[in-house]
N, C-alpha and C positions, 0 to 999 in steps of 0.2 A: 504493500500500500504506500502510495507516494505521500511524503510528509509535506506539511505546509512550508517547512524550511527549504525543501528541495524545489517545490513549485514556485515559490516567490523569491528565492535567492540563488540556490546552487546551480540550477539548470542553466545551460548556455543561453537559452531564450530569455530567461529573466535577467541574466547578466547584461545582455545586449540592451535591454530596455532601461535598466538602471543607469547604464553608462550614458545613454542618450538623454536621460533626464537632467543631467548636470546637478544632481543633488550632492555630489561629492562623496558618495559611498564607495569605498575601495573594495576590490574583489576579495582581498585576504582579511576578512573580518574575524576569522576564527570559527568557533563553534556556533553555527546558526541552525539549531535543530528544528525550531518552529518559527512561524512568522512573528510571534510575540518576542522572540529573541532579537529579531531585527528591529522591532519597535523600541525595545529597551535600549539597544545600542544607539539608535538615532536620537532618542530622548535624553539619555543619561551620559553617553560618551561623546557623541557628536554635538549634543546640546542644541538640537534643532528647535527653532521657534514654531509657533502654532501654524504659520503659513507653510513652512517646509514640511511639517508633519501631515498637514492636510494633503499636500501634494504626494507624499509618500503613500498614504492610504488610497488616494485616487489611482496611482500607478499600480498598486497591488490589485485593486479592483479591476483595472483594465487588463492586466495580465490574466487574471482569472476569467474575465468575460471573453477575451479572445480565445483562450484555451477551449472554453465551452463551444464557441462558434466553430472552431476548427473540427471538434469532435462531432458536430452535427452537420458537417459539410460546408461550413462557411470558409471565407478566405483568411489566410494568415497575414496579419498586418505587420508592416515593418516596425522595427524598434523606434525609429525616428517618428513615424506616424503616431504610434501609441503615446509617446512622450509629448508630442505637440498637441494631440487631441485632449489628453488629460489636463494639460495646462489651460487650454482654451475652455474646456468644460468647467473646470474649477472656477475660473474667472467669471464665467457667465453665471454660475450658481451663486457665487458670493455677491455679485452685483444685484441679482434678482432678489436675494434674500436679505439684503441690507436695508434696514429701515432708517430712512433719513428723517430727522425731526425738522418740521417746517416752522420757521419763525418769520412771518412776513410783515408784522405791524410794528414791532418795537423800534425799528430804525428807519422809518420811512421819511422822516423830516430832519434827522440829525443823528449824530453819533450817540450811542448809548453804551453803558457799562455791561460787561458780561456778568453772569451769575458768579457768586462768591467761590464756587468750586471749579470755575472754568477760566479759560483765556479766550480772548477774541482776537482773531487775525483779520485785519482789513487788507485787501489786495487790490491792486490796480495796475494798468499797463499804459505805456506811452509809445507812440510810433515815431520813429526818426526816419522818415521816408527817404531822404536824400542819401542816407548811409545804409539803407536796408537793414536797420537795426530796430530792436524792440527793447524798451525799458520796462522792468518789472519792479514793483514796490510792494513790500510786505511789512506790516507793523503788528507787533504782538503787545496787547494791553492786558494787564491783570484786572481783577475786580475793583481795584482802587483807581483805575484809570492811568496807572503808571506804565510807561513804555519799558517793556522787559527786553525785547529784541527787535531790531529793525534790519531790513534787508533792502539793498538797492542793487539790481543786477541787470546787466546788458547781455542780450543774446542776439546772435546773427540769424535772422529768419525773415522770410517774406510772408507776413501774416496780415490778414485783413482785420478790421476793428473787432468783429465778433469773435474771430479765432483768438485774438489776443486776450479778450475778456475771459474766454474759457481756459486759455493757457495759463493765465495768472492764477486762476483758482487751482489748477493742477500743481503749479509750482509752489503755491502757498501750502497745500497739503503735504507735499514732499518736504518742504522746509520745516513745517511743524513736527513732522514725524522724526526728521533728523535731529531736531532740537530736543527730542524726548517728550514732547507733548502727546498726551493720550486722550484728553478731554478738551474739546475746543469748539468754538463757533467761528465759522468762516463767512466773511461778509464782503460783498463787492457791490458795484453800482451798475452792473449789467443785468437788466431784468430777464433777458432771454437766457443767459447763463444760469441765473438763479432758478428760473422755471424748469430748465432742462435738468438741473441737478436734483430738483425736488419732485420730478415726475409730474409737474404741472403743465408741461408742454413737451412735444416731441422735438428733440434738438434738430436743427438743420443739418444736412449732410456734411457741411463744411466743418462742423465741430463735434459730430457724433463720436468719433474715435477719441477725441480729447476728453469729452464728458465721460465716456466709458472708463478711461484710465483714471480719471478723477474719482469716480464712484468706487472703483476697485480700491484705491488708496484710502478712501473714506471708510471702507469696511474694516480696515485694520485697527481703527481707533476704538477705544472703549466707549466713547460717546462723541459723536460728531454731528453738528447741525449747520445748516446754511441759512443766511439771512440776506435780505436786500436792503440797501440804503440809497438815498439820492446822492448825487455828487457832493452835496454840502456835508454829508456825513462820512465822506471818504477822502477828504482833502489831504490827510497825512500820507496815506498810501500813494495818492497821486503825486504828491511832492517827491516821494522816494523814487517813483517810477521816472519822473522827469530828471531827477538828479543822475540817473544812470548814464545820461549822455556824457557826463564828465569822467566816467570810469572806463578803465580798460576791460574789466571783467565784472567784478562784484565787490561789495563792501557790506560787512555785518557789524552792527553796533550792539554790544551786550550791556544790559542794565544801565543804559544811558540814552538820552534823546539827542540825536544829531542836531547841530546848531541850526542848520538850514530849515528844519521843520519845527523848531521850538515854538514859533508864533502860531503855527497851525494846531499844534497840540494844545496850546493855551486857549485857542478859540473853542476847541471841543470841551475843555474844562469849563469855560464860561457858559457855554450852551447848557451843560449839565446843571450848573448852579442856578441857571435862570429858568429851567424847565420844571 
């Protein structure tokens, strides 16, 4: 009787699939008698995160599924096809099952504070048409309204206005994740990007792939929600995006407010105190 260790690991077929998956599992792992031994190694020795473990289980399921297909007269799929299919399927599943919290009214007329247990990231973009460049601005506020982190970044890309608004949200999510944030509210001034991210509207074809990537990144967070604000509530992020014109690549400010946006931050504080 074939063991799960042989089916999912030791046989040549399984080894080809794991190699194509790029999960970093080496062929000489030692004693893998059962599939649970492989899971134990991945979790405790390799110390895979939740995303990698999800991919591991998906690949094991695909190996099992294709084995059954072959036994009933189906085709033998290549290792690269199985690895690519499992990655795509997992991404679609996570996006479809991620529940995005909708916050549409708090910030319609000006900037507002995040909840006490959260951070708010405002994002915006700027087009430098003559240089074929795009500026991206991201600012992170805590629940007291203090600037915790700010990013101004320049990327070389030929993007339209709507594509940029979707791209800045994707970059904001990536930046937040890289900074270790796991609970956050992401806010921008593009109504179409906001509606696309909250399933309030079908995204145009020009931004559908960017929105899909952004939603996948959002699914990694413990809590992630999106909100929309008018331009008046997004002036700090816009100033950071404009500043990218002066940069070669990018700049990050930690635990301080850049001089060139101090006035904009003060205006948000004054708005809060008067509202």
